[in-house]
Structure formats: structure tokens, C-alpha cells
N, CA, C and O atoms as CSV, one atom per row, in Angstrom:
chain,resi,resn,atom,element,x,y,z
A,1,MET,N,N,1.630,3.993,-27.010
A,1,MET,CA,C,0.428,3.819,-26.213
A,1,MET,C,C,-0.756,4.432,-26.954
A,1,MET,O,O,-0.677,5.541,-27.483
A,2,LEU,N,N,-1.819,3.703,-26.977
A,2,LEU,CA,C,-3.041,4.178,-27.591
A,2,LEU,C,C,-3.791,5.036,-26.585
A,2,LEU,O,O,-3.793,4.749,-25.388
A,3,SER,N,N,-4.422,6.080,-27.073
A,3,SER,CA,C,-5.161,6.992,-26.211
A,3,SER,C,C,-6.663,6.786,-26.421
A,3,SER,O,O,-7.139,6.729,-27.555
A,4,TRP,N,N,-7.400,6.676,-25.314
A,4,TRP,CA,C,-8.844,6.458,-25.350
A,4,TRP,C,C,-9.552,7.596,-24.629
A,4,TRP,O,O,-9.227,7.887,-23.478
A,5,PRO,N,N,-10.521,8.251,-25.287
A,5,PRO,CA,C,-11.373,9.191,-24.542
A,5,PRO,C,C,-12.158,8.409,-23.484
A,5,PRO,O,O,-12.515,7.252,-23.706
A,6,VAL,N,N,-12.420,9.020,-22.373
A,6,VAL,CA,C,-13.073,8.318,-21.265
A,6,VAL,C,C,-14.412,7.710,-21.693
A,6,VAL,O,O,-14.766,6.626,-21.230
A,7,GLN,N,N,-15.159,8.386,-22.567
A,7,GLN,CA,C,-16.450,7.849,-23.018
A,7,GLN,C,C,-16.245,6.541,-23.773
A,7,GLN,O,O,-17.007,5.594,-23.574
A,8,ASP,N,N,-15.226,6.467,-24.639
A,8,ASP,CA,C,-14.952,5.236,-25.382
A,8,ASP,C,C,-14.462,4.126,-24.459
A,8,ASP,O,O,-14.854,2.969,-24.611
A,9,ALA,N,N,-13.612,4.475,-23.508
A,9,ALA,CA,C,-13.098,3.471,-22.568
A,9,ALA,C,C,-14.237,2.862,-21.762
A,9,ALA,O,O,-14.243,1.659,-21.499
A,10,LYS,N,N,-15.202,3.691,-21.371
A,10,LYS,CA,C,-16.354,3.188,-20.617
A,10,LYS,C,C,-17.275,2.345,-21.488
A,10,LYS,O,O,-17.719,1.272,-21.082
A,11,ALA,N,N,-17.556,2.837,-22.685
A,11,ALA,CA,C,-18.503,2.146,-23.559
A,11,ALA,C,C,-17.939,0.837,-24.109
A,11,ALA,O,O,-18.683,-0.112,-24.351
A,12,ARG,N,N,-16.621,0.792,-24.305
A,12,ARG,CA,C,-15.988,-0.389,-24.906
A,12,ARG,C,C,-14.933,-0.951,-23.954
A,12,ARG,O,O,-13.802,-1.216,-24.361
A,13,PHE,N,N,-15.307,-1.131,-22.689
A,13,PHE,CA,C,-14.334,-1.523,-21.677
A,13,PHE,C,C,-13.656,-2.853,-21.991
A,13,PHE,O,O,-12.449,-2.986,-21.786
A,14,SER,N,N,-14.402,-3.836,-22.482
A,14,SER,CA,C,-13.791,-5.138,-22.796
A,14,SER,C,C,-12.711,-4.985,-23.856
A,14,SER,O,O,-11.641,-5.585,-23.749
A,15,GLU,N,N,-12.987,-4.188,-24.874
A,15,GLU,CA,C,-11.999,-3.944,-25.923
A,15,GLU,C,C,-10.804,-3.165,-25.363
A,15,GLU,O,O,-9.655,-3.436,-25.712
A,16,PHE,N,N,-11.093,-2.197,-24.493
A,16,PHE,CA,C,-10.065,-1.395,-23.813
A,16,PHE,C,C,-9.139,-2.307,-23.005
A,16,PHE,O,O,-7.917,-2.178,-23.073
A,17,LEU,N,N,-9.728,-3.224,-22.244
A,17,LEU,CA,C,-8.964,-4.164,-21.430
A,17,LEU,C,C,-8.157,-5.127,-22.295
A,17,LEU,O,O,-6.993,-5.401,-22.001
A,18,ASP,N,N,-8.770,-5.642,-23.362
A,18,ASP,CA,C,-8.053,-6.546,-24.272
A,18,ASP,C,C,-6.862,-5.839,-24.917
A,18,ASP,O,O,-5.793,-6.432,-25.059
A,19,ALA,N,N,-7.039,-4.580,-25.305
A,19,ALA,CA,C,-5.939,-3.819,-25.908
A,19,ALA,C,C,-4.811,-3.651,-24.909
A,19,ALA,O,O,-3.638,-3.719,-25.276
A,20,CYS,N,N,-5.152,-3.434,-23.660
A,20,CYS,CA,C,-4.134,-3.295,-22.615
A,20,CYS,C,C,-3.332,-4.578,-22.480
A,20,CYS,O,O,-2.104,-4.538,-22.404
A,21,VAL,N,N,-4.013,-5.713,-22.449
A,21,VAL,CA,C,-3.342,-6.999,-22.270
A,21,VAL,C,C,-2.488,-7.347,-23.484
A,21,VAL,O,O,-1.378,-7.859,-23.331
A,22,SER,N,N,-2.989,-7.077,-24.685
A,22,SER,CA,C,-2.257,-7.487,-25.886
A,22,SER,C,C,-1.234,-6.455,-26.366
A,22,SER,O,O,-0.196,-6.830,-26.912
A,23,GLU,N,N,-1.510,-5.166,-26.171
A,23,GLU,CA,C,-0.643,-4.122,-26.724
A,23,GLU,C,C,0.147,-3.344,-25.677
A,23,GLU,O,O,1.092,-2.631,-26.017
A,24,GLY,N,N,-0.228,-3.474,-24.426
A,24,GLY,CA,C,0.471,-2.733,-23.377
A,24,GLY,C,C,-0.370,-1.594,-22.836
A,24,GLY,O,O,-1.568,-1.523,-23.109
A,25,PRO,N,N,0.241,-0.704,-22.075
A,25,PRO,CA,C,-0.493,0.370,-21.404
A,25,PRO,C,C,-1.368,1.192,-22.351
A,25,PRO,O,O,-0.996,1.454,-23.495
A,26,GLN,N,N,-2.539,1.591,-21.847
A,26,GLN,CA,C,-3.503,2.389,-22.599
A,26,GLN,C,C,-3.802,3.658,-21.799
A,26,GLN,O,O,-4.061,3.597,-20.597
A,27,VAL,N,N,-3.764,4.794,-22.471
A,27,VAL,CA,C,-3.987,6.082,-21.823
A,27,VAL,C,C,-5.455,6.463,-21.945
A,27,VAL,O,O,-6.062,6.279,-22.999
A,28,VAL,N,N,-6.025,6.992,-20.868
A,28,VAL,CA,C,-7.391,7.502,-20.878
A,28,VAL,C,C,-7.319,9.021,-20.821
A,28,VAL,O,O,-6.593,9.589,-20.005
A,29,THR,N,N,-8.080,9.671,-21.697
A,29,THR,CA,C,-8.102,11.133,-21.705
A,29,THR,C,C,-9.479,11.632,-21.305
A,29,THR,O,O,-10.494,10.990,-21.575
A,30,ARG,N,N,-9.495,12.778,-20.664
A,30,ARG,CA,C,-10.738,13.457,-20.320
A,30,ARG,C,C,-10.619,14.877,-20.862
A,30,ARG,O,O,-9.736,15.637,-20.465
A,31,ARG,N,N,-11.518,15.218,-21.769
A,31,ARG,CA,C,-11.496,16.524,-22.438
A,31,ARG,C,C,-10.146,16.796,-23.102
A,31,ARG,O,O,-9.654,17.924,-23.105
A,32,GLY,N,N,-9.560,15.739,-23.662
A,32,GLY,CA,C,-8.299,15.864,-24.383
A,32,GLY,C,C,-7.048,15.867,-23.521
A,32,GLY,O,O,-5.939,15.965,-24.048
A,33,ILE,N,N,-7.202,15.761,-22.203
A,33,ILE,CA,C,-6.059,15.776,-21.284
A,33,ILE,C,C,-5.812,14.360,-20.766
A,33,ILE,O,O,-6.728,13.705,-20.270
A,34,GLU,N,N,-4.553,13.888,-20.888
A,34,GLU,CA,C,-4.212,12.560,-20.377
A,34,GLU,C,C,-4.472,12.523,-18.879
A,34,GLU,O,O,-3.954,13.349,-18.127
A,35,THR,N,N,-5.287,11.548,-18.447
A,35,THR,CA,C,-5.753,11.515,-17.067
A,35,THR,C,C,-5.336,10.262,-16.318
A,35,THR,O,O,-5.016,10.326,-15.131
A,36,ALA,N,N,-5.337,9.113,-17.007
A,36,ALA,CA,C,-5.045,7.844,-16.337
A,36,ALA,C,C,-4.429,6.876,-17.331
A,36,ALA,O,O,-4.459,7.096,-18.542
A,37,VAL,N,N,-3.864,5.791,-16.790
A,37,VAL,CA,C,-3.270,4.747,-17.626
A,37,VAL,C,C,-3.720,3.397,-17.093
A,37,VAL,O,O,-3.687,3.148,-15.887
A,38,LEU,N,N,-4.141,2.529,-18.007
A,38,LEU,CA,C,-4.434,1.149,-17.651
A,38,LEU,C,C,-3.237,0.326,-18.093
A,38,LEU,O,O,-2.872,0.337,-19.269
A,39,VAL,N,N,-2.619,-0.394,-17.146
A,39,VAL,CA,C,-1.422,-1.181,-17.458
A,39,VAL,C,C,-1.691,-2.652,-17.144
A,39,VAL,O,O,-2.464,-2.963,-16.238
A,40,PRO,N,N,-1.058,-3.552,-17.887
A,40,PRO,CA,C,-1.192,-4.981,-17.574
A,40,PRO,C,C,-0.651,-5.269,-16.168
A,40,PRO,O,O,0.258,-4.587,-15.694
A,41,ILE,N,N,-1.205,-6.261,-15.524
A,41,ILE,CA,C,-0.848,-6.575,-14.141
A,41,ILE,C,C,0.630,-6.920,-13.993
A,41,ILE,O,O,1.236,-6.574,-12.978
A,42,ASP,N,N,1.224,-7.588,-14.970
A,42,ASP,CA,C,2.649,-7.928,-14.874
A,42,ASP,C,C,3.509,-6.665,-14.860
A,42,ASP,O,O,4.483,-6.587,-14.110
A,43,ASP,N,N,3.156,-5.675,-15.684
A,43,ASP,CA,C,3.878,-4.401,-15.679
A,43,ASP,C,C,3.720,-3.699,-14.334
A,43,ASP,O,O,4.679,-3.152,-13.789
A,44,TRP,N,N,2.494,-3.723,-13.805
A,44,TRP,CA,C,2.227,-3.069,-12.520
A,44,TRP,C,C,3.056,-3.714,-11.405
A,44,TRP,O,O,3.653,-3.012,-10.588
A,45,ARG,N,N,3.091,-5.015,-11.373
A,45,ARG,CA,C,3.872,-5.707,-10.331
A,45,ARG,C,C,5.358,-5.395,-10.461
A,45,ARG,O,O,6.043,-5.208,-9.456
A,46,ARG,N,N,5.861,-5.338,-11.697
A,46,ARG,CA,C,7.269,-4.997,-11.926
A,46,ARG,C,C,7.547,-3.570,-11.442
A,46,ARG,O,O,8.590,-3.314,-10.841
A,47,LEU,N,N,6.635,-2.655,-11.695
A,47,LEU,CA,C,6.805,-1.277,-11.229
A,47,LEU,C,C,6.767,-1.203,-9.704
A,47,LEU,O,O,7.518,-0.437,-9.100
A,48,GLN,N,N,5.906,-1.988,-9.089
A,48,GLN,CA,C,5.815,-1.989,-7.625
A,48,GLN,C,C,7.102,-2.486,-6.988
A,48,GLN,O,O,7.549,-1.937,-5.981
A,49,VAL,N,N,7.700,-3.518,-7.565
A,49,VAL,CA,C,8.946,-4.073,-7.036
A,49,VAL,C,C,10.078,-3.069,-7.196
A,49,VAL,O,O,10.933,-2.945,-6.320
A,50,ALA,N,N,10.082,-2.352,-8.319
A,50,ALA,CA,C,11.150,-1.396,-8.593
A,50,ALA,C,C,11.003,-0.097,-7.803
A,50,ALA,O,O,11.960,0.670,-7.697
A,51,ALA,N,N,9.830,0.157,-7.252
A,51,ALA,CA,C,9.588,1.410,-6.522
A,51,ALA,C,C,10.391,1.445,-5.226
A,51,ALA,O,O,10.689,0.408,-4.632
A,52,ARG,N,N,10.730,2.645,-4.807
A,52,ARG,CA,C,11.437,2.795,-3.534
A,52,ARG,C,C,10.500,2.421,-2.392
A,52,ARG,O,O,9.284,2.563,-2.519
A,53,PRO,N,N,11.045,1.951,-1.290
A,53,PRO,CA,C,10.179,1.589,-0.160
A,53,PRO,C,C,9.509,2.825,0.432
A,53,PRO,O,O,10.061,3.925,0.403
A,54,SER,N,N,8.314,2.620,0.967
A,54,SER,CA,C,7.602,3.712,1.620
A,54,SER,C,C,8.211,3.966,3.001
A,54,SER,O,O,8.978,3.146,3.506
A,55,LEU,N,N,7.873,5.084,3.596
A,55,LEU,CA,C,8.359,5.396,4.939
A,55,LEU,C,C,7.914,4.316,5.922
A,55,LEU,O,O,8.684,3.916,6.795
A,56,LYS,N,N,6.690,3.847,5.785
A,56,LYS,CA,C,6.191,2.788,6.669
A,56,LYS,C,C,7.051,1.536,6.535
A,56,LYS,O,O,7.431,0.929,7.536
A,57,GLN,N,N,7.361,1.148,5.291
A,57,GLN,CA,C,8.193,-0.042,5.083
A,57,GLN,C,C,9.582,0.152,5.681
A,57,GLN,O,O,10.133,-0.773,6.278
A,58,LEU,N,N,10.153,1.346,5.526
A,58,LEU,CA,C,11.477,1.607,6.102
A,58,LEU,C,C,11.462,1.506,7.618
A,58,LEU,O,O,12.372,0.929,8.214
A,59,LEU,N,N,10.433,2.064,8.243
A,59,LEU,CA,C,10.359,2.058,9.704
A,59,LEU,C,C,10.091,0.668,10.274
A,59,LEU,O,O,10.476,0.380,11.407
A,60,LEU,N,N,9.448,-0.179,9.514
A,60,LEU,CA,C,9.120,-1.514,10.016
A,60,LEU,C,C,10.182,-2.564,9.712
A,60,LEU,O,O,10.048,-3.705,10.154
A,61,THR,N,N,11.230,-2.215,8.974
A,61,THR,CA,C,12.266,-3.203,8.675
A,61,THR,C,C,13.148,-3.443,9.891
A,61,THR,O,O,13.297,-2.577,10.753
A,62,ASP,N,N,13.728,-4.638,9.942
A,62,ASP,CA,C,14.621,-4.992,11.037
A,62,ASP,C,C,16.047,-4.526,10.795
A,62,ASP,O,O,16.836,-4.450,11.737
A,63,THR,N,N,16.389,-4.216,9.573
A,63,THR,CA,C,17.759,-3.834,9.238
A,63,THR,C,C,17.998,-2.360,9.539
A,63,THR,O,O,17.060,-1.571,9.662
A,64,ALA,N,N,19.265,-2.011,9.654
A,64,ALA,CA,C,19.614,-0.617,9.911
A,64,ALA,C,C,19.160,0.236,8.743
A,64,ALA,O,O,19.293,-0.152,7.582
A,65,ARG,N,N,18.628,1.391,9.060
A,65,ARG,CA,C,18.116,2.241,8.006
A,65,ARG,C,C,18.693,3.649,8.048
A,65,ARG,O,O,18.276,4.515,7.279
A,66,THR,N,N,19.643,3.881,8.936
A,66,THR,CA,C,20.190,5.228,9.045
A,66,THR,C,C,21.008,5.621,7.838
A,66,THR,O,O,21.086,6.805,7.510
A,67,ASP,N,N,21.625,4.653,7.163
A,67,ASP,CA,C,22.422,4.989,5.988
A,67,ASP,C,C,21.552,5.512,4.850
A,67,ASP,O,O,22.051,6.223,3.978
A,68,GLN,N,N,20.260,5.178,4.838
A,68,GLN,CA,C,19.362,5.660,3.796
A,68,GLN,C,C,18.785,7.031,4.142
A,68,GLN,O,O,18.379,7.769,3.245
A,69,LEU,N,N,18.744,7.374,5.402
A,69,LEU,CA,C,18.094,8.608,5.821
A,69,LEU,C,C,19.059,9.781,6.002
A,69,LEU,O,O,18.648,10.938,5.919
A,70,VAL,N,N,20.332,9.490,6.247
A,70,VAL,CA,C,21.307,10.535,6.510
A,70,VAL,C,C,22.208,10.707,5.292
A,70,VAL,O,O,22.767,9.723,4.807
A,71,PRO,N,N,22.366,11.937,4.782
A,71,PRO,CA,C,23.246,12.114,3.617
A,71,PRO,C,C,24.696,11.850,4.005
A,71,PRO,O,O,25.066,12.022,5.167
A,72,PRO,N,N,25.521,11.435,3.047
A,72,PRO,CA,C,26.935,11.188,3.338
A,72,PRO,C,C,27.612,12.468,3.846
A,72,PRO,O,O,27.238,13.576,3.465
A,73,ARG,N,N,28.611,12.291,4.711
A,73,ARG,CA,C,29.316,13.443,5.271
A,73,ARG,C,C,29.985,14.242,4.169
A,73,ARG,O,O,30.514,13.689,3.205
A,74,GLY,N,N,29.948,15.552,4.334
A,74,GLY,CA,C,30.590,16.440,3.392
A,74,GLY,C,C,29.744,16.732,2.167
A,74,GLY,O,O,30.134,17.545,1.329
A,75,LYS,N,N,28.622,16.100,2.049
A,75,LYS,CA,C,27.762,16.317,0.878
A,75,LYS,C,C,26.649,17.324,1.157
A,75,LYS,O,O,26.068,17.880,0.225
A,76,ALA,N,N,26.353,17.558,2.419
A,76,ALA,CA,C,25.271,18.472,2.754
A,76,ALA,C,C,25.694,19.918,2.512
A,76,ALA,O,O,26.838,20.291,2.769
A,77,ARG,N,N,24.767,20.720,2.018
A,77,ARG,CA,C,25.061,22.131,1.819
A,77,ARG,C,C,24.671,22.901,3.064
A,77,ARG,O,O,23.700,22.568,3.744
A,78,ARG,N,N,25.432,23.919,3.347
A,78,ARG,CA,C,25.138,24.742,4.528
A,78,ARG,C,C,24.745,26.122,4.083
A,78,ARG,O,O,25.182,26.608,3.040
A,79,ARG,N,N,23.904,26.757,4.896
A,79,ARG,CA,C,23.528,28.128,4.626
A,79,ARG,C,C,24.687,29.043,5.001
A,79,ARG,O,O,25.423,28.767,5.948
A,80,PRO,N,N,24.844,30.126,4.256
A,80,PRO,CA,C,25.907,31.056,4.616
A,80,PRO,C,C,25.589,31.711,5.963
A,80,PRO,O,O,24.428,31.957,6.292
A,81,ALA,N,N,26.629,31.983,6.721
A,81,ALA,CA,C,26.455,32.610,8.036
A,81,ALA,C,C,25.921,34.017,7.853
A,81,ALA,O,O,26.327,34.737,6.941
A,82,THR,N,N,25.020,34.394,8.719
A,82,THR,CA,C,24.472,35.760,8.696
A,82,THR,C,C,24.944,36.498,9.928
A,82,THR,O,O,25.122,35.911,10.995
A,83,ARG,N,N,25.142,37.776,9.770
A,83,ARG,CA,C,25.587,38.596,10.894
A,83,ARG,C,C,24.403,39.296,11.527
A,83,ARG,O,O,23.504,39.779,10.839
A,84,LEU,N,N,24.416,39.342,12.808
A,84,LEU,CA,C,23.403,40.101,13.544
A,84,LEU,C,C,24.017,41.413,13.966
A,84,LEU,O,O,25.035,41.423,14.658
A,85,GLU,N,N,23.442,42.488,13.579
A,85,GLU,CA,C,23.995,43.796,13.961
A,85,GLU,C,C,23.020,44.583,14.766
A,85,GLU,O,O,23.319,45.706,15.173
């Protein structure tokens, strides 16, 4: 990935966008710190599809969702018992 200082990305936005489309994701830096990434739309859509569903999406689905929210039996860790004296 090519890194662009924010001033260059702003001043040469068309070139920045063309580089993203032809070469892939482009990183934007501010004061030398990686701050943002410009990605081609096809990559973004692929990432969106691969992402886990949001809580809103889970709650609005018609299918059972308890298997995703409850850990399998015997897998949960328990706190050690404490004594009250």
C-alpha cells in the first residue's frame, strides 16, 4: 500500500483516487501517523459481506439467534467461590 500525506491526498485527489482503483488500497497519513485508508468499492463491498452482522441485524432476523448469543455448555468460565466470614 502506498502512503500519502494528507496534504498530497487533498492536492492530488484525482491521482490519489486513480492509484486506489489501479493499485489497491491507499493509506493517508497525518503528521506521519497512518490515519485512514481509501479502498476500491469492490474491496469495500467484499469486506462488508464478510463482516459479522450487527446487533440490529441479529435482532431483526426471522431465524433463531440464541445459538449465536449463548456460549456452548461447559465452555463458560466460572468465578471461584468466595467465603463470607
